[in-house]
N, C-alpha and C positions, 0 to 999 in steps of 0.2 A: 395636763389633766385630760385624760381620755375617759370620757363618760360612758362609752359603749362597750367597754371591756370590764365585766365584773370580776374576772380573775386576775386583774392587774396586781402584782405583789408590791408595788411601790405606792399604792393608792392610800393605805391607812396605817402605816406604822407610827407610833408615837415617839418611842425613844430611838431617835436617829442622831448621826453625827451633827446634823445641823441644829437639832433641838439642844444637844449638849453644848455647842458652841454658842448658841444664843443665850442660854441660861448661864453659862459660866461667865460670859461677858456682860450680859444685861443685868442680872440680879444684883451683883456687887456694884455696878455703876450706878443703878438707880438708888441703891442704899447709900452710896457715899454722896450722891447729888442731894439726897434729902437731908443727910447729916450736915453737909456744908450749908445747904439753905437754912437749916435750923440754927446753925451757929451764927448766921448773920443777925439774928434777933436776940442773941444773948448779950446782955449789958454787963460789961466788966466792972 
């Protein structure tokens, strides 16, 4: 993070490959962890 270069093109993009990788892995894994945790409390 270089703070003294205001024209840095890498400073502020939102849709990056890292963003896509984090959300394609993170969002379903959090969803499945929540679903598995909810299934622990379901009485058969």
